[in-house]
C-alpha positions in Angstrom: 19.2 -56.1 8.5 16.2 -53.9 7.0 17.9 -50.9 9.5 21.1 -51.1 8.2 19.5 -50.8 4.6 17.3 -48.5 5.3 19.9 -45.8 6.8 22.2 -47.0 3.4 19.1 -45.7 1.4 18.7 -43.2 3.3 22.4 -42.1 3.0 22.6 -42.7 -1.0 19.1 -40.6 -1.6 21.1 -38.0 0.8 24.2 -37.9 -0.8 22.2 -38.0 -4.4 20.4 -34.8 -3.3 23.8 -32.8 -1.6 25.5 -33.5 -5.3 22.1 -32.4 -7.1 22.4 -28.9 -5.2 25.8 -28.5 -5.3 25.7 -29.8 -9.2 22.8 -27.7 -9.4 25.6 -24.1 -8.9 27.8 -25.1 -12.1 27.0 -25.6 -15.5 28.5 -27.8 -18.2 29.5 -25.8 -21.3 29.8 -27.0 -25.0 30.7 -24.6 -27.0 30.2 -24.4 -31.1 33.1 -25.3 -31.9 32.8 -28.8 -30.1 29.9 -29.6 -32.2 29.4 -30.5 -35.7 28.7 -27.9 -38.0 26.6 -29.3 -41.7 29.1 -27.3 -43.9 25.6 -27.6 -46.1 24.0 -24.6 -44.2 26.0 -23.0 -41.4 29.6 -21.5 -41.0 31.9 -20.7 -37.9 33.1 -17.8 -37.3 35.7 -15.9 -35.4 35.6 -13.9 -32.8 37.6 -11.8 -30.5 40.3 -14.2 -28.4 39.0 -17.8 -28.5 35.3 -16.7 -29.1 33.8 -18.7 -31.8 30.2 -18.9 -33.1 28.3 -20.4 -35.6 25.6 -18.7 -37.8 23.9 -20.0 -41.3 25.1 -19.3 -44.1 23.9 -16.0 -45.5 23.0 -17.5 -48.5 21.0 -20.0 -46.7 17.4 -19.7 -45.7 16.1 -20.9 -42.0 15.3 -24.3 -41.7 13.3 -24.3 -38.4 9.6 -24.8 -40.0 10.8 -27.2 -42.2 10.7 -31.2 -40.8 12.9 -32.8 -43.1 15.7 -30.6 -43.3 19.3 -32.2 -41.2 20.3 -30.0 -38.5 22.8 -26.9 -38.6 24.9 -28.1 -35.3 24.9 -31.3 -33.4 26.4 -31.8 -30.1 27.0 -34.8 -28.2 26.3 -34.2 -24.5 27.7 -36.7 -21.6 25.6 -35.8 -18.7 27.0 -37.0 -15.2 22.6 -38.3 -14.0 19.9 -39.3 -15.7 17.1 -36.7 -14.5 16.0 -33.1 -15.1 17.7 -30.6 -16.6 17.8 -26.8 -17.6 19.7 -25.7 -20.9 21.1 -22.4 -21.1 21.9 -21.0 -24.3 24.2 -17.9 -25.4 23.8 -16.1 -28.6 24.2 -12.7 -29.8 22.8 -10.9 -33.4 24.6 -10.4 -36.4 24.2 -6.6 -36.1 25.2 -4.2 -33.4 22.8 -4.8 -30.2 23.0 -1.3 -29.0 21.6 0.1 -32.5 18.9 -2.4 -32.3 17.9 -1.4 -28.4 17.7 2.4 -29.7 15.7 2.0 -32.2 13.4 -0.6 -30.6 14.3 -3.3 -33.2 15.1 -5.8 -30.7 13.2 -9.2 -32.6 12.4 -12.3 -31.0 14.3 -15.2 -32.5 13.9 -19.0 -31.8 16.0 -22.0 -32.6 15.3 -25.4 -33.1 15.6 -28.4 -30.5 15.8 -32.3 -30.8 16.6 -34.8 -28.7 16.7 -38.4 -29.1 13.3 -39.9 -29.0 11.9 -36.2 -28.3 9.9 -34.4 -30.5 11.2 -31.5 -31.8 11.1 -28.1 -30.2 11.0 -24.1 -30.7 12.9 -22.2 -27.9 13.8 -18.5 -27.9 17.3 -17.9 -28.3 17.2 -13.6 -28.4 15.1 -11.0 -27.2 14.4 -7.5 -26.1 14.9 -9.3 -22.7 17.0 -11.1 -21.8 19.4 -11.1 -24.9 22.0 -13.6 -24.6 21.4 -15.7 -22.1 18.4 -17.6 -22.3 17.2 -20.4 -19.9 15.7 -22.7 -23.2 13.8 -24.8 -20.6 13.9 -27.7 -18.6 14.7 -30.9 -19.8 14.0 -34.2 -19.3 16.5 -37.3 -19.7 16.7 -41.3 -19.0 19.9 -41.4 -20.3 23.2 -39.4 -19.1 23.9 -39.4 -23.7 22.9 -36.9 -25.0 22.5 -35.6 -29.2 21.2 -32.4 -29.2 20.2 -31.4 -32.8 19.6 -27.5 -33.6 18.3 -25.5 -36.6 19.5 -21.6 -36.2 17.5 -18.7 -37.6 18.6 -16.1 -39.8 20.7 -13.4 -37.9 22.0 -15.0 -35.5 24.8 -16.5 -33.8 25.7 -19.6 -31.1 28.2 -19.3 -28.6 27.6 -22.1 -26.7 25.1 -24.2 -25.4 24.9 -25.4 -21.6 23.7 -28.1 -19.1 22.6 -27.6 -15.1 20.6 -29.8 -12.9 17.0 -28.3 -12.5 16.4 -28.0 -8.6 12.2 -28.0 -7.5 10.8 -24.8 -5.0 11.3 -26.7 -1.7 8.7 -28.2 0.0 8.0 -26.3 3.4 8.3 -29.4 6.2 4.7 -28.1 7.5 3.5 -28.7 4.3 5.4 -32.0 3.5 3.8 -33.3 6.6 0.2 -31.6 6.7 -2.7 -33.7 6.4 -5.2 -31.2 4.9 -8.9 -32.0 7.3 -11.5 -30.4 4.5 -10.7 -33.1 1.7 -12.7 -34.0 -1.4 -16.2 -36.1 -0.9 -16.0 -39.6 -2.9 -17.8 -39.2 -6.0 -18.3 -37.1 -9.2 -18.5 -34.4 -10.2 -16.0 -32.2 -7.3 -14.9 -29.2 -8.8 -17.8 -26.1 -8.7 -20.4 -28.7 -8.0 -21.5 -32.5 -6.4 -23.8 -34.6 -5.7 -26.4 -32.1 -4.1 -25.7 -29.1 -5.9 -25.8 -30.4 -9.4 -29.4 -31.0 -9.7 -30.0 -27.2 -8.9 -27.7 -26.1 -11.2 -29.9 -28.4 -13.9 -32.7 -26.9 -12.1 -32.0 -23.3 -13.1 -30.9 -23.8 -17.0 -34.0 -22.4 -18.3 -34.9 -20.3 -15.7 -34.5 -16.0 -16.0 -31.8 -14.7 -17.4 -29.8 -18.6 -17.2 -32.0 -19.1 -20.3 -30.2 -17.1 -22.5 -26.8 -18.3 -21.1 -27.5 -21.3 -21.4 -28.7 -21.6 -24.9 -25.1 -19.9 -26.0 -23.5 -23.0 -23.9 -25.7 -25.2 -26.0 -24.7 -24.0 -29.4 -21.3 -23.7 -28.7 -20.9 -27.1 -27.6 -23.1 -28.4 -30.2 -20.4 -27.2 -32.8 -18.0 -28.9 -34.3 -14.3 -28.1 -33.5 -11.5 -28.4 -36.1 -8.4 -29.6 -34.1 -5.5 -31.1 -36.3 -3.9 -34.0 -33.9 -0.2 -35.1 -34.3 1.9 -35.4 -31.6 5.1 -34.6 -33.0 4.6 -30.9 -33.2 3.7 -28.3 -30.7 1.5 -26.2 -30.8 0.9 -22.8 -28.4 -1.8 -21.6 -27.0 -5.6 -21.3 -28.0 -8.4 -19.7 -26.6 -11.0 -20.9 -28.1 -10.2 -24.5 -27.7 -10.0 -24.2 -24.1 -13.3 -22.5 -24.3 -15.1 -25.3 -26.8 -13.9 -28.3 -24.9 -15.1 -26.4 -21.6 -18.9 -25.7 -23.3 -18.5 -29.6 -24.0 -17.5 -30.8 -21.0 -19.9 -28.9 -18.9 -23.4 -29.8 -21.3 -21.8 -33.2 -21.2 -22.8 -32.8 -17.0 -25.8 -30.9 -17.6 -27.8 -33.7 -20.6 -25.4 -36.8 -20.2 -24.8 -36.4 -23.6 -21.7 -38.9 -23.7 -21.1 -38.1 -27.7 -20.3 -34.4 -26.8 -17.9 -35.6 -23.4 -16.4 -37.7 -25.4 -15.2 -35.0 -28.1 -14.4 -32.8 -25.1 -11.8 -35.4 -23.9 -10.8 -35.8 -27.3 -9.9 -32.1 -27.4 -8.1 -31.4 -24.4 -6.4 -34.2 -24.6 -5.1 -33.8 -27.7 -4.4 -30.4 -26.7 -2.7 -30.5 -24.2 0.2 -33.2 -25.6 0.9 -30.3 -27.9 1.0 -27.6 -26.3 4.0 -26.4 -25.7 4.4 -22.7 -24.4 9.0 -23.3 -24.9 10.9 -20.5 -23.0 8.1 -17.6 -23.6 8.5 -15.7 -20.3 7.0 -12.4 -21.3 2.7 -11.2 -20.8 2.8 -12.9 -17.5 2.4 -16.5 -19.5 1.7 -18.4 -16.6 -1.6 -17.0 -17.0 -2.6 -18.4 -20.0 -0.8 -22.1 -18.6 -2.3 -22.0 -15.9 -5.5 -21.9 -18.2 -4.9 -24.8 -19.6 -4.3 -27.0 -16.5 -7.4 -25.5 -14.9 -9.6 -26.4 -18.3 -8.0 -30.2 -18.3 -9.1 -30.2 -14.8 -12.6 -29.6 -15.8 -12.6 -32.3 -18.2 -10.8 -34.4 -16.1 -13.6 -33.9 -13.7 -16.8 -33.5 -15.3 -16.0 -36.5 -18.0 -14.4 -39.0 -15.4 -16.8 -41.8 -16.4 -15.3 -41.3 -20.3 -12.0 -41.7 -19.5 -10.1 -45.1 -18.9 -7.0 -45.6 -16.7 -5.2 -44.7 -19.6 -7.0 -41.1 -20.6 -7.0 -40.7 -17.2 -2.9 -40.7 -16.7 -2.2 -38.7 -20.1 -3.8 -35.6 -18.5 -2.8 -35.8 -15.1 1.0 -35.9 -16.8 0.4 -33.1 -19.5 -1.1 -31.1 -16.9 1.6 -31.4 -14.2 3.7 -31.0 -17.3 2.2 -27.4 -17.4 2.5 -27.1 -13.7 6.4 -27.4 -13.5 6.5 -24.4 -16.6 4.6 -21.6 -13.9 5.8 -19.1 -12.3 5.0 -20.4 -8.8 6.8 -23.7 -9.8 5.9 -27.1 -9.0 5.5 -27.8 -6.0 4.1 -24.6 -5.7 6.7 -22.6 -3.2 8.3 -20.4 -5.8 6.2 -17.6 -5.2 4.1 -16.8 -2.3 0.2 -16.9 -2.4 0.1 -13.9 -0.4 0.5 -11.6 -2.6 2.2 -10.8 -5.8 1.3 -13.1 -9.3 1.2 -16.3 -7.1 -1.8 -14.6 -5.2 -3.6 -14.9 -8.2 -5.4 -17.7 -10.3 -2.2 -19.9 -10.0 -3.0 -21.8 -6.7 -6.4 -20.3 -6.7 -8.0 -21.6 -9.4 -5.5 -23.9 -11.4 -3.8 -25.6 -9.2 -5.9 -26.4 -6.5 -8.5 -27.3 -9.9 -6.0 -29.6 -10.3 -5.4 -31.1 -7.6 -9.1 -31.5 -6.9 -9.6 -32.9 -10.0 -6.8 -35.7 -9.6 -7.2 -36.5 -5.6 -8.2 -40.4 -5.9 -5.3 -41.0 -8.4 -2.7 -38.3 -6.5 -3.6 -37.0 -3.4 -0.1 -35.1 -3.5 -0.7 -31.7 -5.3 -4.1 -31.8 -3.2 -1.8 -31.7 0.0 0.0 -28.4 -1.6 -2.9 -26.7 -3.0 -5.0 -26.8 0.3 -2.3 -26.2 2.2 -1.1 -22.7 1.4 -5.1 -21.7 0.6 -5.9 -23.2 4.0 -3.2 -22.3 5.5 -1.9 -19.5 4.8 -3.9 -17.3 2.9 -7.1 -17.7 4.9 -6.0 -17.0 8.1 -3.9 -13.9 6.5 -7.2 -12.5 4.3 -9.1 -12.9 7.5 -6.6 -10.3 9.4 -6.6 -8.4 6.5 -10.0 -8.1 5.1 -11.5 -6.8 9.3 -10.5 -3.6 7.3 -12.7 -4.5 4.0 -10.7 -3.0 1.4 -7.8 -4.1 -0.6 -4.2 -3.5 -0.1 -3.6 -4.0 -3.7 -5.7 -1.0 -4.8 -8.9 -0.2 -7.6 -7.9 -2.7 -10.0 -5.3 -5.4 -9.1 -7.5 -5.5 -5.5 -10.5 -6.6 -7.9 -8.2 -8.6 -10.1 -6.3 -11.0 -6.7 -9.5 -10.9 -5.5 -11.5 -12.4 -7.6 -8.6 -15.3 -7.7 -9.7 -15.8 -4.3 -13.4 -16.0 -4.4 -12.2 -18.8 -7.4 -11.0 -20.6 -4.3 -13.5 -20.0 -1.5 -16.0 -21.8 -4.1 -14.2 -24.1 -5.3 -13.5 -25.5 -1.4 -17.2 -24.4 -0.6 -18.9 -26.6 -3.8 -16.6 -29.0 -3.0 -17.3 -29.9 -0.2 -20.7 -27.6 1.0 -19.2 -25.2 3.6 -16.5 -22.4 3.5 -13.1 -22.2 4.4 -12.4 -18.3 4.6 -13.8 -16.3 7.1 -17.1 -14.4 6.3 -15.8 -11.1 6.3 -14.4 -12.1 2.5 -18.2 -10.7 1.5 -17.5 -7.6 2.7 -14.7 -6.6 1.1 -16.6 -5.8 -2.8 -18.5 -2.5 -1.2 -15.5 -1.1 -0.8 -15.5 -1.0 -4.6 -19.1 0.9 -4.4 -17.5 3.3 -2.3 -15.3 4.2 -4.1 -17.4 4.4 -7.2 -17.3 7.9 -8.8 -20.6 9.3 -11.1 -18.2 10.2 -14.5 -17.9 5.7 -14.1 -14.3 5.6 -12.6 -13.4 5.3 -9.3 -11.0 7.0 -6.9 -7.3 6.2 -7.0 -5.5 3.3 -5.3 -2.4 1.6 -5.8 -1.1 0.8 -9.2 -4.4 1.4 -11.4 -3.9 -0.6 -15.6 -7.2 0.7 -16.3 -6.5 4.6 -16.3 -4.0 4.7 -19.3 -1.5 7.6 -20.8 -4.7 10.0 -21.4 -6.2 9.6 -18.2 -9.6 9.2 -19.5 -11.1 5.8 -18.7 -14.6 4.2 -19.3 -17.0 2.7 -16.7 -15.0 0.6 -14.5 -15.9 -3.3 -14.7 -14.8 -6.4 -13.2 -17.5 -8.3 -13.7 -16.3 -11.7 -13.5 -15.3 -10.7 -9.7 -18.8 -9.0 -9.2 -20.6 -12.3 -10.3 -18.4 -14.6 -7.7 -19.3 -12.0 -4.6 -22.3 -11.7 -5.0 -23.8 -15.5 -5.5 -21.2 -16.1 -2.7 -22.8 -14.0 -0.6 -26.3 -14.0 -2.1 -26.4 -9.9 -2.6 -29.3 -8.4 -4.5 -26.7 -4.9 -3.8 -23.9 -6.7 -5.6 -25.9 -8.4 -8.3 -27.1 -5.2 -9.1 -23.5 -3.4 -9.4 -22.8 -6.7 -11.8 -25.6 -6.1 -14.1 -24.3 -2.4 -14.0 -20.9 -3.3 -15.7 -22.7 -5.7 -18.1 -22.6 -9.3 -17.0 -20.2 -11.8 -18.5 -21.3 -12.3 -21.5 -18.2 -14.2 -22.2 -17.7 -17.1 -19.6 -21.9 -18.6 -19.7 -20.5 -21.4 -18.1 -19.1 -19.7 -14.8 -22.3 -17.9 -14.9 -24.9 -20.7 -15.1 -22.7 -22.5 -12.3 -23.0 -19.7 -10.1 -26.6 -17.5 -10.7 -29.2 -17.9 -8.7 -31.8 -16.6 -11.0 -34.6 -16.5 -8.4 -31.9 -13.5 -6.3 -33.2 -9.8 -8.1 -30.9 -7.5 -7.9 -31.8 -4.1 -5.7 -30.1 -1.3 -8.3 -30.8 1.2 -5.0 -27.3 2.3 -2.8 -30.0 4.5 -0.5 -29.6 1.9 2.1 -25.8 2.4 2.3 -24.6 5.2 4.9 -22.5 8.0 3.1 -19.2 7.2 4.9 -17.6 4.3 5.3 -14.8 3.8 8.5 -11.9 1.3 7.0 -10.9 -0.1 10.6 -7.2 0.1 11.3 -5.6 -2.9 9.4 -5.7 0.1 6.0 -6.9 3.2 8.2 -8.9 4.8 5.9 -12.2 6.4 4.8 -14.6 7.7 2.5 -17.1 9.9 2.4 -19.8 10.8 0.0 -22.3 13.6 -0.5 -25.0 10.6 -2.8 -25.6 8.2 -4.1 -26.5 9.7 -7.6 -23.8 7.8 -10.1 -24.7 10.0 -13.0 -22.6 12.2 -14.9 -24.6 15.4 -13.6 -24.2 14.2 -10.4 -23.4 17.1 -7.8 -22.5 14.4 -5.2 -19.3 15.0 -3.7 -16.3 12.3 -2.7 -13.5 12.2 -0.2 -10.8 9.8 0.6 -8.5 9.9 2.9 -6.3 7.4 4.1 -3.4 6.7 6.8 -2.4 3.8 9.5 -2.1 0.6 9.6 0.3 -1.6 7.8 1.8 -1.9 4.6 1.4 -4.6 1.6 4.3 -4.1 -1.0 3.9 -4.7 -4.6 1.2 -3.0 -6.0 0.1 -0.2 -2.8 1.4 2.7 -3.1 3.9 4.4 -0.2 0.5 7.1 0.7 0.1 7.7 4.0 -2.5 10.2 5.1 -3.3 10.8 0.7 -6.4 13.2 0.3 -8.3 12.8 -3.1 -11.7 14.8 -3.5 -14.3 14.4 -6.6 -16.2 16.8 -7.5 -17.5 17.1 -11.1 -14.1 15.6 -11.7 -11.5 14.8 -9.9 -10.2 17.7 -8.3 -6.9 16.4 -6.4 -5.8 13.2 -5.9 -2.8 11.4 -7.2 -1.1 11.9 -10.4 1.1 9.0 -11.5 0.3 6.6 -14.3 0.7 2.9 -14.3 2.8 2.7 -17.5 5.1 -0.4 -16.4 6.4 -2.6 -13.2 9.2 -1.0 -11.8 10.6 1.3 -14.4 12.8 4.1 -13.1 9.2 6.2 -13.5 7.7 3.7 -11.3 9.4 3.2 -8.3 10.2 6.6 -8.1 7.1 8.5 -9.1 4.3 7.1 -9.6 4.4 4.2 -6.2 5.9 7.3 -4.4 4.4 9.4 -2.1 6.1 12.2 -4.4 3.0 11.9 -7.0 0.0 11.9 -3.8 -1.7 14.7 -1.8 0.6 14.6 1.2 3.0 15.7 3.3 6.4 15.6 2.6 10.2 15.8 4.4 12.9 15.8 2.8 16.0 14.2 4.8 19.3 14.3 2.7 20.3 11.6 4.3 17.7 8.9 3.7 18.9 5.5 2.5 17.2 4.6 -0.6 15.7 0.7 -1.2 14.3 -1.3 -3.5 16.1 0.3 -7.0 15.1 3.6 -6.1 16.9 6.3 -7.2 15.0 9.3 -5.5 14.7 10.9 -2.2 11.1 12.0 -2.6 10.5 12.8 0.9 7.9 10.6 1.4 6.9 7.7 2.9 8.6 4.9 3.1 8.5 3.0 0.1 8.2 -1.2 -0.2 8.5 -4.2 -1.6 8.5 -6.4 1.3 5.6 -8.0 2.4 4.5 -9.7 5.4 2.8 -12.9 4.8 0.9 -13.9 8.1 -0.9 -11.6 10.7 1.5 -11.9 13.3 4.1 -10.7 10.8 2.2 -8.2 10.0 1.6 -6.9 13.9 5.0 -7.3 15.6 7.5 -6.1 12.3 8.1 -2.9 12.5 8.6 -2.4 8.8 5.5 -3.0 7.9 3.4 -0.8 10.0 2.5 2.1 8.9 1.1 4.3 11.7 -2.4 4.0 13.8 -5.7 5.2 13.1 -6.1 7.8 16.0 -10.1 8.3 15.1 -12.8 7.6 13.3 -16.2 9.1 13.8 -19.1 9.9 11.5 -22.9 10.8 11.4 -24.6 10.5 8.9 -26.6 13.8 7.2 -31.1 13.5 8.5 -33.2 16.5 8.3 -32.1 17.7 12.0 -28.9 16.9 11.9 -26.6 17.5 8.9 -23.6 15.2 8.3 -19.9 15.1 9.8 -17.4 12.5 8.7 -13.5 12.5 11.2 -10.5 11.1 10.4 -7.7 11.1 12.6 -4.5 9.3 11.6 -0.9 9.1 13.9 1.8 8.7 10.2 4.7 8.8 12.1 5.4 5.0 11.6 5.3 5.3 7.5 8.1 7.8 7.5 11.3 6.7 8.6 13.8 8.0 11.4 13.9 11.6 9.8 9.9 11.9 11.8 9.5 12.4 15.0 5.8 12.8 15.3 3.7 13.4 12.5 -0.6 13.0 12.6 -3.7 14.2 10.0 -6.8 15.2 11.0 -9.5 15.2 8.5 -13.0 16.4 8.9 -15.9 16.6 6.0 -19.3 18.0 6.1 -22.1 17.6 4.3 -23.2 21.1 3.7 -26.9 19.8 2.2 -26.4 22.7 -0.4 -26.3 22.5 -4.4 -23.8 25.6 -5.0 -21.6 24.3 -2.1 -22.2 21.0 -1.5 -19.2 19.9 0.9 -15.9 21.7 2.6 -13.5 19.3 4.5 -11.1 20.9 7.3 -7.1 19.4 7.1 -4.6 19.4 10.1 -1.3 18.6 9.5 1.5 18.2 13.0 4.5 17.5 12.2 8.0 17.4 14.2 11.3 16.3 12.2 14.4 14.8 13.5 16.2 17.8 12.5 14.6 21.8 11.4 16.4 21.3 8.3 14.5 19.0 6.9 11.9 20.5 4.5 8.9 20.0 4.8 6.4 20.8 1.6 2.8 20.6 2.2 1.5 19.1 -1.3 -1.8 19.2 -3.6 -1.4 17.2 -7.2 -4.1 17.7 -10.2 -4.6 17.5 -13.4 -5.9 20.9 -14.3 -4.1 24.1 -14.1 -5.0 25.6 -11.2 -5.4 29.2 -9.9 -3.0 31.1 -7.0 -5.1 33.3 -4.8 -4.4 35.5 -2.0 -5.8 33.0 0.9 -4.6 29.6 -1.5 -5.6 28.0 -5.0 -8.4 27.8 -6.5 -8.9 24.2 -8.3 -11.4 22.8 -11.4 -12.7 20.3 -13.2 -15.7 19.7 -15.6 -17.4 16.2 -16.6 -21.0 16.4 -18.7 -20.7 20.6 -19.5 -20.3 21.4 -15.4 -17.4 22.8 -13.8 -16.5 22.4 -10.4 -14.3 24.1 -8.1 -12.4 23.1 -5.1 -11.6 26.8 -3.3 -8.3 25.7 -0.8 -7.8 28.1 1.7 -4.8 27.7 3.8 -5.6 28.9 6.6 -1.7 27.7 8.4 1.1 28.5 8.2 -0.2 32.3 8.0 0.7 34.2 4.3 3.8 35.7 5.4 5.4 32.2 7.0 4.4 30.4 3.6 6.4 29.9 0.0 3.6 28.1 -2.3 5.3 26.6 -5.4 3.0 25.5 -8.9 5.2 22.9 -10.4 4.0 21.9 -13.9 5.1 21.1 -17.4 8.3 18.6 -16.6 8.8 19.6 -13.2 5.6 18.2 -11.7 6.9 14.8 -12.9 10.4 15.2 -11.5 11.5 13.5 -8.1 14.0 16.4 -7.0 15.7 16.8 -9.5 15.4 14.0 -10.9 13.1 14.1 -14.3 10.6 11.4 -15.9 8.7 12.5 -19.1 5.8 10.9 -19.3 3.5 11.5 -22.3 0.3 12.3 -21.0 -1.8 15.7 -20.2 -0.3 17.6 -18.1 -0.6 17.6 -14.2 0.3 19.6 -11.7 2.1 19.8 -8.0 1.1 22.9 -5.5 3.6 23.0 -2.6 3.3 24.7 0.0 6.9 25.3 2.8 7.2 27.2 5.7 9.9 30.1 5.5 11.2 29.5 8.6 12.8 26.0 9.1 12.0 24.4 12.3 11.6 21.0 13.5 7.5 21.8 14.4 5.3 22.8 12.0 1.9 22.9 11.8 -1.0 23.5 8.4 -4.6 23.9 8.8 -6.5 24.1 5.6 -10.1 24.1 4.1 -11.2 23.1 0.8 -15.0 24.0 -0.2 -16.4 22.3 -3.3 -18.8 24.7 -5.3 -20.2 25.3 -8.1 -18.3 26.7 -11.5 -19.8 30.8 -10.3 -21.1 29.9 -6.5 -19.2 32.4 -4.1 -17.5 29.7 -1.8 -18.7 30.3 2.4 -17.1 32.6 4.5 -14.0 31.2 6.6 -13.2 32.3 9.8 -10.9 30.7 12.6 -9.3 30.9 15.6 -7.0 29.3 17.8 -6.7 28.1 21.4 -5.2 26.1 23.7 -6.0 22.5 22.3 -7.6 23.6 19.8 -8.7 25.0 16.4 -12.5 26.4 16.2 -13.4 27.0 12.2 -16.8 28.8 11.4 -17.7 27.4 7.8 -21.4 28.4 6.6 -23.9 27.5 9.4 -20.9 25.4 11.4 -18.8 25.7 13.9 -15.8 22.4 13.9 -13.9 22.4 17.0 -10.7 20.1 16.0 -7.6 19.4 18.4 -4.7 21.3 17.1 -2.0 19.3 17.6 -1.3 15.4 17.4 -3.0 14.6 21.7 -7.3 14.7 22.2 -8.6 17.7 24.0 -8.5 16.8 27.7 -9.8 19.7 29.1 -13.1 22.2 29.4 -12.8 25.1 27.0 -15.5 28.2 25.7 -17.1 28.5 22.7 -19.1 31.1 21.7 -21.9 30.9 19.0 -22.8 34.2 16.9 -26.8 35.7 16.8 -26.9 35.6 12.7 -28.1 31.6 12.8 -28.5 28.5 14.6 -25.7 26.4 14.4 -24.2 23.0 14.2 -21.7 22.4 16.4 -19.1 20.0 15.8 -16.6 18.4 18.6 -13.5 16.5 17.1 -10.9 15.5 18.3 -12.5 14.9 22.3 -11.1 12.9 24.5 -13.2 9.6 25.6 -15.9 9.8 28.2 -19.3 12.6 29.1 -18.5 15.6 28.4 -21.0 18.7 29.6 -22.6 22.0 27.1 -23.6 24.4 29.9 -24.9 27.8 28.8 -24.1 30.7 30.0 -26.2 30.4 33.5 -24.5 27.1 34.0 -27.2 25.2 33.0 -26.6 21.9 30.6 -28.0 21.9 27.3 -26.2 18.9 26.4 -24.8 16.0 27.7 -22.6 14.3 25.2 -21.1 10.6 24.8 -17.4 10.6 22.9 -17.0 6.7 22.6 -13.7 5.7 22.2 -11.9 5.4 19.4 -14.3 8.0 17.2 -14.3 11.3 19.5 -16.4 13.2 18.0 -19.8 14.3 18.1 -21.6 17.6 17.2 -25.0 19.3 18.9 -26.7 22.0 17.5 -26.8 25.7 19.4 -28.1 28.6 19.2 -26.2 32.1 19.7 -24.2 32.9 23.6 -21.2 31.7 24.8 -20.9 28.2 26.4 -19.1 26.1 28.5 -18.1 22.2 27.2 -16.3 20.0 29.6 -15.2 17.1 30.6 -17.3 14.9 33.5 -21.2 15.1 33.9 
């Protein structure tokens, strides 16, 4: 009998789910001619055919803000079942929409809606995003018959309302059955601190820099915060109120002042009862939704002893009510937490904090949040951060990494042990290496810190730096936090994390000048120094290539080169103005806005809403969610790092930095083979501090696919007989980059400099941007061939300083380039140099010989008499070394 009853229940449940899923694809609609219209305030307006609208009478004001005026129209709605439904509205403006869009005056209009037993709510009915069709929101109905009262705004005509069953995000089977190995410990508090860390944080309040932050929190906590509570009214997001509740809750936790603690409980409870975001979707409103949930969770946990069962139930209900409105949804599986907005605060801070706070009463939220972070996010980041740079670029990388650090901290403070791999501690150093002397950063990914005027102040993400230095107990990162101005607007977080005994180390001299970023996101940054002041003479260069592509804010920039010397000399000229616009998807994120090679296949397919074929590497908006998917799906393969080796400069040995990547996989099938090599030379001079040798070897599937060697810049370049001269100026000091193109030969290359609107055009698709001028230098071989090679030397020189003489020759497997007192051997093709070769050293001076692209193993350097001058061990994956030599002819051969 029990088995029969359980089977019957299961059958009924499955049939209910089946009906709900079928019904969700349909919607029940009520046109306005079925509503009861208030003839004193509104009128039925006829449209074409059978279309009817209801609008306010011209002489009647809107009663949306009135609490006593009768509704303008009332619908009697009959639904098939009780439950949660989404309400849809269809409306238009009284004016012509096309003309409004043209002049940019589509205003947001709201209606007021009320259901029986529920308070009135204001919802968007027309705006510039979704125009006529709007999802008014999710509503819970305990009866199937509903009376829907509606108050209209001026200049809006309503055509119909509709309802469809709301289907929450599906929960993965693994998450349904998940039993987290890491769970909250008994006792309170458990958010940001526990019984063990609470006395430690208390003991630091009056020590060092913490004292000022504590005085600020104390003053704010003791200050009354006025808030009129009326559960029949709605309030919108109030950042000041949330900050007040957090300050008061923290003050209670530190002092035991129950009066202040009860103020925190009352303030956040009243606020969450009244808080309503409605159907606002613009401005990434989910971030504000999440902050409200997070503040509620802090008060719930920190003031737990001050609440009775009813108060806790109220807080849990309203936190969960808001969780359903987040972009990631509830259950939180509408987006991935690996990339996109789902990788921001939603799970890493807001829902995780809530789930930890309510774990005793409701463990289900923690099951979901911990599954996402422990089983999905942490393993993926362990894999990705093997290359200690962020795939989402400088700005979005710092922003999203900061939220991951929230998750790392919440778990660590809750249990006393970390759940993320230790390589999370190394990632923040990437931002130190990307820093430029003018306070900005090398470009990487979509950069919201660089605006249309292309000027940005001192780049900063101090909250991320606070979370990072405190987590790693790192004095160098703490100094960077202080250089960024600290975190004066969040003293509570500062007091939770800062250890005054950790003294900042302001010197970066201990850091290597070159950083190789490994094989997951292949790249290298080379610097001549750490003098990050506006008048610095340092050269900083970045080369990218190899690894994997992770979509979203990552650019199609395989092989991209950037050089800074008294300002950006060359690099990326796109601007991140708005996500997904034609300019963004066809220029800014694409290869055409970067300094890299293009090869145009006219038949190359266009993906991800793109309209322009830029000839670059594959543009992707897909992203992998597991390490296995990353390495096994060819879509994400963006080439491979072939070599990365460097020697730091010293008194005995000037420095070099060598990088080479096979970028074939970053392009479509139009590319049969493509490698780019990079050798950065620290010349140790004030007039010409650095030089770069760049090699490109490209074979396309057809000779007709035109190749473009391209560099992009923001200052008008000068064309010369040997190439180009770039320039920029910072703090009144001008730096120049002398570009000497050795291959193709002058008689076999066609140079072109694009400026004005043509510089932001993608082969026939113009994108006009209101910003200072940009320039694209494009060099194409005159003869159409499947195989082409490019060899270029860049010298960074002070304004009036002459560049150093450059000479070169080509022999089997190699180029030999001489610059000043350097002789550099580089592989001329995609393969490593693996056979013996002679090298002649002139007699005018001693030379530093830099050997790159050599096959791994032992190499022997012999003079003319056969004497061994040097034995060099070439390490696989580095493939470079150097030695000092006087005049003579040498034989360099593999083997001892």
